[in-house]
C-alpha positions in Angstrom: 108.3 -11.4 198.0 106.1 -13.6 200.0 102.8 -11.9 201.2 102.4 -10.9 204.7 100.5 -13.8 205.7 103.5 -16.2 204.9 105.8 -14.1 206.9 106.6 -13.8 210.5 108.6 -11.1 212.4 110.1 -12.0 215.7 110.7 -9.4 218.5 111.9 -9.1 221.9 111.1 -6.4 224.5 112.4 -7.0 228.0 110.9 -4.4 230.0 107.6 -2.2 230.4 109.3 0.9 228.4 110.3 -1.5 225.6 106.9 -3.0 225.5 105.2 0.6 225.2 107.9 1.4 222.6 107.4 -2.0 220.7 103.7 -1.4 220.6 104.0 1.8 218.6 106.2 0.1 216.1 103.7 -2.8 215.8 100.9 -0.7 215.1 102.5 0.8 212.3 103.6 -2.5 211.1 100.0 -3.9 211.4 98.7 -1.0 209.2 101.0 -1.9 206.6 101.1 -5.5 206.6 98.0 -6.6 208.7 98.5 -10.4 208.2 102.0 -10.5 209.5 102.8 -13.1 212.2 104.4 -11.6 215.2 105.8 -13.2 218.1 108.9 -13.4 220.6 108.8 -11.7 224.1 106.9 -8.7 225.0 104.2 -7.4 227.1 100.3 -6.3 227.4 101.0 -3.2 225.0 102.6 -5.4 222.4 99.9 -8.0 222.9 97.2 -5.6 222.0 98.7 -5.3 218.4 98.4 -9.1 218.1 101.7 -9.9 219.4 101.9 -13.4 220.9 104.7 -13.7 223.7 106.6 -17.1 223.6 107.8 -16.3 227.2 106.5 -14.0 230.0 108.2 -10.6 229.8 108.7 -10.4 233.5 111.2 -13.3 233.2 113.6 -10.8 231.6 113.2 -7.7 233.6 116.2 -6.9 235.6 118.4 -4.0 236.2 122.1 -3.5 237.3 125.3 -5.5 236.8 125.3 -7.7 239.7 121.5 -7.9 240.1 121.6 -10.2 236.8 123.8 -12.8 238.3 121.4 -14.7 240.3 119.3 -14.7 237.2 121.9 -15.2 234.4 121.4 -18.9 233.7 117.4 -18.7 233.6 117.7 -15.7 231.1 120.5 -17.0 229.0 118.5 -20.2 228.9 115.6 -18.1 227.4 117.8 -16.4 225.0 119.3 -20.0 223.8 115.8 -21.5 223.3 114.7 -18.5 221.6 117.4 -18.4 219.1 117.0 -22.3 218.5 113.4 -21.5 217.7 114.1 -18.7 215.4 117.0 -20.5 213.6 114.6 -23.2 212.8 111.6 -20.7 211.8 113.8 -18.4 210.1 111.4 -15.1 210.3 111.5 -12.3 207.9 113.3 -10.1 210.4 114.2 -9.7 213.9 113.5 -6.6 215.8 115.2 -6.2 219.1 113.4 -3.4 221.4 115.9 -1.9 223.4 117.1 -4.5 226.1 120.7 -4.5 224.5 122.3 -7.1 227.1 120.0 -9.7 225.8 119.0 -8.4 222.2 122.4 -7.6 220.9 123.9 -11.2 221.5 120.7 -12.7 220.0 121.0 -10.3 217.1 124.6 -11.2 216.3 123.8 -15.0 216.2 120.7 -14.5 214.0 122.4 -12.3 211.6 125.3 -14.7 211.1 123.0 -17.4 210.1 121.6 -14.9 207.5 118.2 -13.2 209.3 118.0 -9.8 208.9 118.4 -7.9 212.3 116.7 -4.5 213.2 117.5 -2.9 216.7 114.8 -0.3 217.8 116.3 2.2 220.2 120.2 2.4 220.1 121.8 1.6 223.5 123.2 4.5 225.1 126.7 4.4 223.7 126.7 8.2 223.7 126.4 7.8 227.6 128.6 4.8 228.5 130.1 1.8 227.0 131.2 3.2 223.8 133.1 0.1 222.8 129.7 -1.6 222.1 129.5 0.0 219.0 131.8 -2.7 217.3 129.4 -5.5 218.6 126.7 -3.5 217.3 128.1 -3.2 213.9 128.2 -7.0 213.9 124.8 -7.6 215.3 122.5 -5.3 213.6 121.6 -4.9 210.1 119.7 -1.5 210.5 119.4 0.6 213.5 116.3 2.7 214.3 117.2 5.6 216.8 115.0 7.9 218.8 117.2 10.9 219.4 118.3 12.9 216.4 122.1 13.2 217.6 122.3 9.3 217.4 122.1 9.2 213.4 125.6 10.6 212.9 127.0 8.3 215.7 126.0 5.4 213.9 126.7 6.6 210.2 130.5 7.4 211.3 130.6 3.5 212.3 129.0 2.4 209.2 125.9 0.9 210.5 122.7 1.8 208.4 120.5 3.8 210.7 117.1 5.8 210.5 115.9 8.6 213.2 112.4 7.8 213.7 111.5 10.3 216.7 110.6 9.2 220.1 107.2 7.4 220.4 106.6 9.0 223.6 106.3 12.5 222.0 103.4 11.3 219.9 101.8 9.6 223.1 102.1 12.4 225.6 100.2 15.5 224.7 101.7 18.8 224.0 99.6 20.6 226.6 98.9 18.5 229.7 95.5 18.4 231.0 96.4 18.7 234.8 92.5 18.9 235.9 91.3 16.1 233.8 94.2 13.7 235.3 93.4 14.8 238.8 89.8 13.9 238.4 90.5 10.6 236.7 92.7 9.8 239.6 90.4 11.2 242.5 92.9 13.8 243.4 91.9 17.2 244.6 92.3 20.3 242.5 92.6 22.6 245.4 96.1 21.4 246.8 99.4 20.7 245.2 100.0 16.9 244.0 103.6 15.4 244.3 104.0 12.3 242.0 106.5 9.5 243.4 108.1 7.1 241.0 110.7 5.0 242.4 110.9 2.7 239.6 109.0 -0.3 237.8 111.5 -3.1 238.8 111.4 -4.8 242.0 115.2 -3.8 242.6 114.4 -0.4 242.0 111.6 -0.3 244.7 113.8 -2.3 247.1 116.6 0.6 246.4 114.7 3.5 246.0 111.4 3.1 247.8 112.5 3.9 251.5 114.2 7.2 250.6 111.4 8.3 248.4 109.0 7.7 251.1 111.1 9.5 253.8 111.4 12.6 251.5 107.8 12.6 251.2 107.3 12.7 255.0 109.7 15.8 255.1 107.7 17.4 252.3 104.5 16.8 254.1 106.0 18.5 257.2 106.8 21.7 255.2 103.1 21.5 253.6 100.6 19.6 255.3 98.1 19.7 252.5 100.5 18.1 249.7 98.9 14.9 248.1 100.9 12.0 247.0 100.2 9.8 244.2 102.3 6.7 243.2 101.7 4.4 240.0 102.8 0.9 240.3 103.9 -1.2 237.3 102.1 -4.4 238.6 100.1 -6.1 241.3 103.4 -7.4 242.7 105.1 -4.1 242.8 102.0 -2.4 244.4 102.1 -5.2 247.2 106.0 -4.7 247.9 105.7 -0.9 248.0 102.5 -1.0 250.3 104.7 -3.1 252.8 107.4 -0.5 252.4 104.6 2.0 253.5 103.5 -0.2 256.4 106.7 -1.1 257.9 108.1 2.5 257.6 105.0 3.9 259.0 104.1 6.2 256.3 100.4 5.3 256.3 99.7 8.8 257.6 101.0 10.3 253.9 97.7 8.7 252.7 99.7 8.0 249.3 97.5 7.2 246.6 98.5 4.2 245.0 97.3 3.2 241.6 98.0 0.3 239.2 99.5 1.6 236.1 98.2 5.0 234.9 101.9 6.4 235.3 101.1 8.9 232.5 97.9 10.2 234.6 100.1 10.7 237.9 102.8 12.6 235.9 99.9 14.8 234.3 98.3 15.5 237.5 101.5 16.6 239.4 102.9 19.6 240.4 106.3 18.2 240.6 107.7 14.6 240.4 110.2 12.7 242.3 111.2 10.0 239.6 114.0 7.3 239.5 116.1 7.8 236.5 115.3 6.1 233.1 112.7 6.4 230.6 110.2 7.9 233.1 112.1 11.1 233.4 111.8 11.8 229.9 108.0 11.1 230.1 108.2 13.6 233.0 109.9 16.2 230.8 107.2 15.7 228.0 104.6 16.3 230.5 106.1 19.8 231.3 106.8 18.9 234.9 109.5 20.3 237.5 111.2 17.0 238.8 114.1 15.6 240.8 115.8 12.4 239.3 117.2 10.0 241.7 118.6 6.6 241.7 120.1 4.0 244.2 121.4 0.5 243.2 123.7 -1.9 244.9 127.0 -0.5 246.0 129.4 -2.6 243.4 127.0 -1.8 240.4 127.1 1.8 240.9 131.1 1.9 241.5 131.3 0.2 238.1 128.6 2.2 236.3 129.9 5.5 237.5 133.3 5.1 236.1 132.0 4.2 232.7 129.8 7.3 232.2 131.2 9.5 229.4 129.3 12.8 230.3 128.0 14.5 233.6 124.6 13.8 233.4 122.3 10.6 233.8 119.0 11.8 233.3 117.5 11.9 229.8 116.0 15.6 230.0 119.4 16.8 231.0 121.3 14.7 228.5 119.2 16.1 225.7 119.4 19.8 227.0 123.3 19.3 227.4 122.8 20.9 230.9 121.4 20.3 234.4 117.9 21.4 233.8 116.9 19.5 236.7 118.6 18.1 239.8 120.2 14.4 239.8 120.7 13.0 243.0 122.5 9.4 242.9 123.3 6.7 245.2 124.8 8.2 248.7 123.7 12.0 247.5 120.0 10.7 247.5 119.4 11.3 251.0 115.7 11.8 252.2 116.8 15.3 253.3 118.4 16.1 249.9 115.6 14.7 247.8 113.1 16.8 250.1 115.2 20.0 249.8 115.4 19.7 245.9 111.7 18.7 245.4 110.6 21.6 247.6 112.6 23.9 245.3 111.0 22.1 242.2 107.5 22.9 243.8 108.3 26.7 245.1 110.4 27.9 242.2 107.9 29.5 239.6 110.2 31.1 237.5 112.4 27.7 237.2 108.9 26.1 236.2 108.2 28.6 233.6 111.8 28.0 232.3 111.2 24.2 232.3 108.1 24.4 230.4 109.8 26.3 227.7 112.7 24.0 227.3 110.7 20.8 227.7 108.3 22.3 224.8 111.1 22.6 222.7 112.2 19.1 223.5 109.1 17.9 222.6 109.0 19.2 219.2 112.4 18.1 218.5 111.5 14.5 219.1 108.0 14.5 217.7 107.7 12.4 214.6 105.3 9.7 213.2 107.2 7.2 215.0 104.9 4.2 214.4 104.7 5.0 210.6 108.5 5.8 210.4 109.7 2.7 212.0 107.3 0.5 210.3 108.3 1.7 207.1 112.0 0.9 207.7 111.1 -2.5 209.0 108.8 -3.2 206.1 111.4 -2.0 203.6 114.0 -4.6 205.5 111.4 -7.4 204.9 111.4 -6.1 201.0 115.2 -6.5 200.9 115.7 -2.8 200.5 118.0 -0.5 202.4 115.5 1.7 204.6 115.4 5.4 203.4 117.1 4.6 200.1 114.1 5.3 198.1 113.4 8.4 200.2 116.8 10.2 199.7 
């Protein structure tokens, strides 16, 4: 086998959550193969591991079935250009980090050309679009999954799979340090804190922001001492959300906007109003009460709600197999409903204690040395071995 100095591995992460997850894999891979050349598309966390992004990750970040239409030609052009680059380079392997709409199509073409393909984080076929399993079988040489129940799904479909645990379970402490987080963010320890997380994408801010802000106003009417903190994924998002605050007349709420630091905001909070997605799982790992909410354009929602296989959309509820925390989606996510649900999360102390217990159990279930486990699986693919075969 060629030395790692002679090899390259290409990766694609299309959004901030994938960038963080991908960085954990790269940290383990760097430890095993320090000279490996790493490039593709990724963000700042992956760059910290020596990853070189051939295109800015922001050019891929979009969510929703109809929201992608105006950007389809641009994104398809990037996919084609990257495909041609990789077919010429022939990396030792390609790793698609989540972002299945882009990565599975690319993986199918690369695998057909003889390049091993690894998909890190299985698409949520257990939640919706189960027919994707056939495309995955064609596109993916090996699947790395982050939830334990996913292994049997892929094995039954004949897809090689390894459960590597969830990287966030390693990053987030088992015992949150609320006073320390409040000190870091400049928040008072004397009054309650509500973290508001309307999403990291511009489209999410557009659809979720106004309702989340009005809910905050209603909560402040019930408790004038409440503090609000909102982490922003980037400068562009901060400017946009600040404009929503000004245009809606919410300056009196004195919401503390911080760049990044989403984990500090969650850790500092008594309760969190969070857009559905990976962030809701992060809140659960911080053992916090929450309300999960989401809005998107009407047409996208009508299609997606008919494609779901189970009654939950929030990851904490999916993992628990019950409605541990409220979910308010689309028309149900009115400011009044959000405020009422959040108030209950703040006031119901027995519920809070139950959540701490359940979320702690969840944390232990997801906790593995994900960086090492995922890197080991990738390393074995590079060596031409089936991951896990030597460990059975």
